[in-house]
C-alpha positions as CSV (number, residue, x, y, z in Angstrom):
1,M,10.5,27.0,-23.2
2,R,7.9,27.7,-20.6
3,A,7.4,24.0,-19.8
4,A,11.2,23.5,-19.4
5,L,11.3,26.5,-17.0
6,S,8.4,25.0,-15.0
7,A,10.1,21.7,-14.8
8,I,13.3,23.3,-13.6
9,M,11.4,25.2,-10.9
10,L,9.6,22.1,-9.8
11,A,12.8,20.1,-9.5
12,A,14.5,23.0,-7.6
13,S,11.6,23.2,-5.1
14,L,11.8,19.5,-4.5
15,L,15.5,19.7,-3.8
16,W,15.1,22.5,-1.3
17,A,12.0,21.1,0.4
18,P,12.6,20.0,3.9
19,P,12.3,16.2,4.4
20,S,8.9,15.1,5.6
21,L,9.1,13.1,8.7
22,A,6.5,10.4,9.2
23,V,6.1,10.9,13.0
24,N,2.5,11.9,13.6
25,P,1.8,14.6,16.2
26,A,-0.3,12.1,18.2
27,E,2.8,9.9,18.6
28,I,5.0,12.7,20.1
29,L,5.7,12.4,23.8
30,K,5.0,15.3,26.1
31,D,8.3,14.8,27.8
32,K,10.8,16.5,25.5
33,V,13.8,14.5,26.8
34,L,12.0,11.2,26.2
35,E,10.9,12.4,22.8
36,T,14.4,13.4,21.8
37,R,15.6,9.9,22.9
38,A,12.8,8.3,21.0
39,R,13.7,10.2,17.8
40,H,17.4,9.3,18.2
41,I,16.6,5.6,18.6
42,S,14.1,5.7,15.7
43,K,16.6,7.1,13.3
44,G,18.8,4.0,13.9
45,L,16.1,1.4,13.3
46,R,15.2,0.2,9.8
47,C,11.7,0.1,8.5
48,I,11.3,-3.6,7.6
49,V,8.7,-2.7,4.9
50,C,10.6,0.2,3.3
51,Q,14.0,-1.4,4.0
52,N,16.3,1.6,3.4
53,Q,14.4,4.1,5.5
54,S,14.5,4.6,9.2
55,I,11.2,4.1,11.1
56,D,11.4,7.8,11.9
57,D,11.1,8.6,8.1
58,S,8.7,5.8,7.0
59,D,4.9,6.1,6.6
60,A,4.4,2.3,6.8
61,Q,2.1,1.0,9.5
62,L,4.8,-1.3,10.8
63,A,7.2,1.7,11.2
64,R,4.4,3.5,13.2
65,D,4.0,0.5,15.4
66,L,7.7,0.3,16.0
67,R,7.8,4.1,16.8
68,L,5.1,3.6,19.4
69,L,6.9,0.6,20.8
70,V,10.1,2.6,21.2
71,R,8.1,5.3,23.1
72,E,6.3,2.7,25.3
73,R,9.6,1.2,26.3
74,L,11.1,4.6,27.1
75,V,8.1,5.6,29.2
76,A,8.4,2.2,31.0
77,G,12.0,3.2,32.0
78,D,14.2,1.3,29.5
79,S,17.6,2.7,28.6
80,D,18.2,3.6,24.9
81,Q,20.3,0.5,24.5
82,G,17.6,-1.6,26.3
83,V,15.0,-0.4,23.8
84,V,17.2,-1.2,20.8
85,D,18.1,-4.6,22.3
86,Y,14.4,-5.4,22.9
87,I,13.5,-4.5,19.3
88,Q,16.5,-6.3,17.9
89,S,15.6,-9.5,19.9
90,R,12.1,-9.5,18.3
91,Y,13.1,-8.6,14.7
92,G,16.8,-9.6,14.4
93,D,19.8,-7.7,13.3
94,Y,18.1,-6.6,10.0
95,V,16.1,-4.0,11.9
96,L,19.2,-2.1,12.7
97,L,20.3,0.4,10.0
98,N,23.9,-0.4,11.0
99,P,23.9,-4.1,11.8
100,P,26.8,-5.5,13.8
101,V,29.6,-7.2,11.9
102,K,29.3,-10.9,12.7
103,L,29.1,-14.2,10.7
104,A,25.3,-13.9,10.4
105,T,25.5,-10.4,8.9
106,A,28.5,-11.0,6.7
107,V,26.4,-11.0,3.5
108,L,25.1,-7.5,4.4
109,W,28.6,-6.2,4.8
110,L,30.5,-8.2,2.2
111,G,27.7,-8.3,-0.5
112,P,28.4,-4.9,-2.0
113,V,32.1,-5.5,-2.1
114,A,31.6,-8.9,-3.8
115,F,29.3,-7.3,-6.4
116,A,31.8,-4.5,-7.1
117,L,34.6,-7.1,-7.6
118,I,32.4,-9.2,-9.9
119,G,31.6,-6.0,-11.9
120,M,35.2,-5.0,-12.2
121,F,36.2,-8.5,-13.3
122,G,33.4,-8.4,-15.9
123,I,34.6,-5.1,-17.2
124,A,38.2,-6.3,-17.4
125,V,37.1,-9.4,-19.3
126,Y,35.1,-7.3,-21.7
127,F,37.9,-4.9,-22.5
128,R,40.4,-7.8,-23.0
129,R,38.1,-9.4,-25.5
130,Q,37.7,-6.1,-27.3
131,K,41.5,-5.8,-27.7
132,K,41.7,-9.2,-29.3
133,L,38.9,-8.6,-31.9
134,P,40.2,-7.6,-35.4
135,L,39.4,-4.1,-36.4
136,P,36.9,-3.7,-39.2
137,G,38.6,-3.0,-42.5
138,G,41.9,-4.1,-41.0
139,A,44.3,-6.4,-42.9
140,A,41.7,-7.6,-45.5
141,G,40.9,-4.0,-46.4
142,N,44.5,-3.0,-46.9
143,H,45.1,-6.1,-49.0
144,K,42.2,-5.2,-51.3
145,D,43.6,-1.7,-51.8
146,S,47.0,-3.1,-52.8
147,A,45.5,-5.5,-55.3
148,S,43.8,-2.6,-57.2
């Protein structure tokens, strides 16, 4: 009982814990406006190592390098879109958490839909086959009872 209560308390504390951000204090810019812009940009860029995390949330070394690159470009005077364009030109559309819809990224956008349709088709085929199978103890079972 005590172990179950401890497990529930641990799970609850993990649910209510604030998310840990991977940005190190040494990375933070002194200019609050530039830092806010950097954080906004970083939340839209994908960590190539972690894949489904933004570089703002990732602890990977590559994510750190990209965060520093974002800040360097902002300090150099680039616009927000200029920074994103620069990183996108170096790493491709995959680095964006929301890649643009175009022929090259069609798999990213249509892949989940295709998998869902394939799954629904498979389920439909499964249930159709289940309907056609004879029930155990069906006609043969009834015939045996009538012979007795």
